LOSE-552825 format. One line per field, with one value per residue (C-alpha): residue number from 1; residue in one letter; x, z, y. Coordinates in Angstrom, 3 decimals, m for minus. Each point is the difference from the previous one (the first is absolute). Example, Ala and Ser with C-alpha at 12.3 -4.5 7.8 and 13.67 -1.06 7.14 Angstrom:
num = [1  2]
residu = [A  S]
x = [12.300  1.370]
z = [7.800  m0.660]
y = [m4.500  3.440]
***
This chain:
num = [1  2  3  4  5  6  7  8  9  10  11  12  13  14  15  16  17  18  19  20  21  22  23  24  25  26  27  28  29  30  31  32  33  34  35  36  37  38  39  40  41  42  43  44  45  46  47  48  49  50  51  52  53  54  55  56  57  58  59  60  61  62  63  64  65  66  67  68  69  70  71  72  73  74  75  76  77  78  79  80  81  82  83  84  85  86  87  88  89  90  91  92  93  94  95  96  97  98  99  100  101  102  103  104  105  106  107  108  109  110  111  112  113  114  115  116  117  118  119  120  121  122  123  124  125  126  127  128  129  130  131  132  133  134  135  136  137  138  139  140  141  142  143  144  145  146  147  148  149  150  151  152  153  154  155  156  157  158  159  160  161  162  163  164  165  166  167  168  169  170  171  172  173  174  175  176  177  178  179  180  181  182  183  184  185  186  187  188  189  190  191  192  193  194  195  196  197  198  199  200  201  202  203  204  205  206  207  208  209  210  211  212  213  214  215  216  217  218  219  220  221  222  223  224  225  226  227  228  229  230  231  232  233  234  235  236  237  238  239  240  241  242  243  244  245  246  247  248  249  250  251  252  253  254  255  256  257  258  259  260  261  262]
residu = [X  X  X  X  X  X  X  X  X  X  X  X  X  X  X  X  X  X  X  X  X  X  X  X  X  X  X  X  X  X  X  X  X  X  X  X  X  X  X  X  X  X  X  X  X  X  X  X  X  X  X  X  X  X  X  X  X  X  X  X  X  X  X  X  X  X  X  X  X  X  X  X  X  X  X  X  X  X  X  X  X  X  X  X  X  X  X  X  X  X  X  X  X  X  X  X  X  X  X  X  X  X  X  X  X  X  X  X  X  X  X  X  X  X  X  X  X  X  X  X  X  X  X  X  X  X  X  X  X  X  X  X  X  X  X  X  X  X  X  X  X  X  X  X  X  X  X  X  X  X  X  X  X  X  X  X  X  X  X  X  X  X  X  X  X  X  X  X  X  X  X  X  X  X  X  X  X  X  X  X  X  X  X  X  X  X  X  X  X  X  X  X  X  X  X  X  X  X  X  X  X  X  X  X  X  X  X  X  X  X  X  X  X  X  X  X  X  X  X  X  X  X  X  X  X  X  X  X  X  X  X  X  X  X  X  X  X  X  X  X  X  X  X  X  X  X  X  X  X  X  X  X  X  X  X  X  X  X  X  X  X  X]
x = [m12.099  2.977  1.293  m0.099  1.976  2.477  0.532  0.436  2.553  2.111  m0.340  1.166  2.925  1.019  m0.065  2.220  2.411  m0.060  0.587  2.828  1.782  m0.392  1.347  3.098  0.679  m1.416  m2.041  1.814  m1.253  m3.623  0.253  1.097  m2.533  m2.895  m2.727  m2.519  2.701  0.764  m3.719  m0.034  2.741  m1.448  m3.381  1.671  1.678  m2.681  m2.452  2.500  0.207  m3.476  m0.817  2.679  m1.298  m3.441  0.621  3.624  3.042  2.023  3.133  m2.079  m1.550  3.056  1.571  m3.026  0.233  3.522  m0.762  m2.747  1.295  3.506  2.106  0.598  m2.748  0.048  m0.002  m2.606  m2.326  0.369  m0.617  m3.215  m1.459  m0.067  m2.827  m2.041  m1.810  m0.862  m3.937  m2.062  0.633  3.918  m0.150  1.642  m3.180  m0.202  m3.208  m0.116  m2.883  0.421  m2.238  m1.035  m1.724  m2.531  0.292  m3.300  0.070  m0.766  2.997  2.257  m1.059  0.422  3.697  0.946  m1.502  1.938  3.128  m0.565  m1.034  3.207  2.339  m1.133  m0.369  1.804  0.538  1.655  m1.742  m3.709  m3.211  m1.844  m3.236  m1.325  m3.325  m1.336  m3.241  1.946  2.983  2.397  3.264  2.102  3.292  3.146  2.997  3.424  3.309  2.704  3.701  m0.385  2.857  2.932  2.990  2.412  0.754  2.563  m2.278  m3.128  m0.947  m3.150  m2.287  m3.040  m3.223  m3.245  m3.635  m1.934  m3.557  m1.247  m3.634  m1.727  m3.063  m1.804  m2.546  m0.894  3.233  2.180  1.565  1.532  2.931  1.058  3.526  0.670  2.627  0.157  2.945  2.911  m0.068  3.749  2.045  2.547  2.908  1.031  3.631  0.379  2.059  3.448  1.280  m2.094  1.257  3.597  m0.708  m1.585  m3.245  m3.273  m2.583  m3.470  m2.907  m2.793  m2.918  m0.880  m2.387  1.817  m2.883  1.204  m0.226  2.674  2.485  2.268  m0.497  m3.319  1.462  3.557  1.529  m1.508  m1.083  1.501  3.344  m0.096  m0.058  1.342  m2.567  m2.799  1.240  0.374  m3.582  m1.563  1.462  m0.760  m3.774  m0.213  1.499  m2.584  m2.885  1.016  0.420  m3.168  m1.992  1.339  m0.865  m3.627  m0.293  1.310  m2.377  m2.964  0.257  1.555  m0.877  2.667  1.531  m1.232  m2.485  m3.151  m2.854  m3.166  1.346  0.787]
z = [7.525  m0.178  m3.358  1.597  3.013  m2.064  m2.119  3.149  1.449  m3.254  0.098  3.555  m0.674  m3.145  2.000  2.619  m2.669  m1.573  3.448  0.540  m3.044  0.319  3.343  m1.386  m2.863  m2.562  m2.071  m3.262  0.788  0.111  m3.029  m2.131  1.703  0.507  2.672  m2.195  m0.660  3.808  0.640  m2.804  1.414  3.340  m1.236  m2.174  3.131  2.343  m2.473  m0.568  3.743  0.411  m2.735  1.237  3.664  m0.654  0.339  m0.078  m1.314  m2.830  1.892  2.913  m2.324  m1.761  3.436  0.876  m3.467  0.457  3.760  m1.410  m3.474  m0.134  m1.788  m3.270  m1.849  m2.929  2.170  2.477  m3.000  m1.205  3.280  0.552  m3.384  0.875  2.508  m2.100  m3.401  m2.157  m0.288  m3.193  m0.638  0.197  3.668  2.976  2.450  3.658  1.789  4.061  1.992  3.589  2.989  2.212  2.702  1.864  m2.447  m1.751  m4.095  1.248  2.303  m2.741  m2.377  2.229  0.730  m3.511  m1.458  2.468  m0.667  m4.014  m0.057  2.088  m2.142  m3.697  m0.125  m2.793  m3.798  m0.058  2.689  m0.404  1.057  m3.115  2.048  3.473  0.183  3.463  m0.661  m2.033  2.115  m2.279  m0.293  m2.917  m0.156  m2.476  2.005  m1.080  0.680  m1.564  m0.810  1.141  m2.240  m2.160  m2.069  m2.331  m2.415  m3.173  m2.296  2.037  3.664  1.503  2.836  1.154  1.737  0.764  0.311  1.569  0.152  3.644  0.634  3.324  0.242  3.476  1.863  3.663  1.797  m2.894  m3.094  m3.347  m1.202  m3.828  m1.009  m3.897  m2.313  m3.807  m0.955  1.089  m0.774  m1.655  m0.586  m2.475  m0.799  m3.600  m0.027  3.669  0.892  0.924  m3.928  m0.574  2.898  m0.910  m3.553  1.407  m2.043  1.093  1.038  m1.394  2.515  m0.709  2.207  m0.248  1.544  0.397  0.122  2.364  m2.223  m2.050  2.797  2.074  1.725  m1.785  m3.340  0.426  m3.063  1.363  m3.186  1.313  0.493  3.568  2.124  3.335  m0.417  m0.574  2.871  2.500  m0.905  0.499  3.465  0.798  m1.135  1.941  3.267  m0.206  m0.586  3.591  1.609  m1.379  0.863  3.715  0.229  m1.192  2.488  2.592  m0.854  m0.363  3.493  1.949  m1.961  m1.654  3.470  2.083  2.295  m2.291  2.285  1.520  3.713  0.297]
y = [20.361  m2.489  1.375  3.592  m1.067  m1.695  3.086  2.184  m2.600  0.384  3.564  0.140  m2.370  2.237  3.225  m1.718  m0.915  3.577  1.599  m2.691  1.183  3.639  m0.163  m1.839  1.842  m2.468  2.264  m0.989  m3.460  1.325  1.963  m3.111  m2.370  2.567  m0.114  m2.213  m2.659  m0.233  m0.611  m2.655  m1.719  m0.321  m1.068  m2.968  m1.001  0.189  m1.686  m2.792  m0.624  0.139  m2.403  m2.699  0.412  m1.127  m3.554  m0.875  1.831  m1.621  m0.608  m1.618  m2.182  m1.187  m0.620  m2.135  m1.831  m0.558  m1.456  m2.306  m1.182  0.557  2.890  m1.951  1.216  m2.519  m2.981  1.536  0.541  m3.370  m1.343  2.007  m0.989  m3.662  1.004  2.235  m0.161  2.806  0.034  m0.025  3.483  m0.481  1.859  m0.908  m0.153  m1.125  m0.479  m0.190  m0.360  1.517  m1.007  3.029  m1.615  2.163  2.665  0.940  0.994  3.480  0.449  m1.916  2.353  3.234  m1.488  m0.703  3.220  2.189  m1.785  m0.051  3.810  0.891  m2.446  0.551  3.808  1.510  0.040  m3.498  m1.650  0.081  m1.784  m0.986  m1.338  0.390  m1.767  m0.229  m1.818  m2.665  m0.031  0.410  2.174  0.135  2.271  0.188  0.177  1.347  m0.889  2.086  m0.984  m3.488  m1.464  1.733  m1.097  1.474  m2.414  0.140  2.072  1.023  0.849  m1.032  1.306  m2.045  1.168  m2.004  0.940  m3.243  m0.049  m0.740  m1.301  m0.860  m1.744  0.569  m2.447  m0.834  m0.729  m0.337  1.572  m1.096  1.801  m0.289  1.548  m0.127  1.469  m0.707  2.026  2.089  3.639  0.685  2.924  m0.695  2.154  m1.132  0.619  0.405  m3.155  m0.106  0.102  2.999  1.855  m0.860  1.270  3.120  m0.640  1.687  m2.466  m0.099  m0.596  m2.654  m0.974  m3.553  m2.692  m3.285  m2.838  m2.608  m2.853  1.463  0.459  m2.168  m2.530  m0.604  0.421  m1.824  2.368  3.414  1.751  3.445  m1.557  1.361  m3.327  1.536  2.980  m2.475  m2.189  3.016  1.387  m3.412  m0.500  3.625  m0.284  m3.394  1.653  2.870  m2.123  m1.686  3.280  1.552  m3.137  0.120  3.702  m0.581  m2.598  2.149  2.784  m2.297  m1.480  3.102  2.995  2.521  1.118  m2.983  2.008  0.261  m1.455  1.134  0.096  3.658]
***
């Protein structure tokens, strides 16, 4: 039902664009672009908006990170690293127990299941396990484009896919947030020197494990100290935002009015 609505919405917007172009004699543009291409552009834009709107947009997260940790990414990353330590799997993992006094395990599950289902519901953000009997929900999140940098030779664009687990008991929940690598799109030859030389960059998808990146590795093996620094700060900020939203959902539901008094 949701997919059909999305397609119909795109079709309606595309028709409006075509109608506007026709009335204003932009027929040449329509011929060059084509009806299907218009729909593809609209679908891409709407999909991007929907994906980024689930928890927090990247620009909002960056603003939050700068306000909390400063806008000097390398310095901020070094400071954050003093308070965290990679676990035995070389992952950055945070565990927080949240007291939810007066809430039964049943009610907490209902609230959190509602929030997880609404939040992790696309190809990139998915629920991996939802076990009501055991009181466990595990999801794989996704935040695209948290860091990017154009160096001398290459350019980098970083996304993350943290694993979020919630264990539910009577009157409390335990939230575990873990990330062991960055998903990085590298444009080899796409840096400043490559652009000046007019070279065509080569796209390479890489996974950068945290223990090989600055500040956990003083000499970043990817020679991308600033990119790794911003990726850490943004990942850390995202964990704080996510934990706050899970606590809010557990205590008050998705919209704040889920209760039996109706």
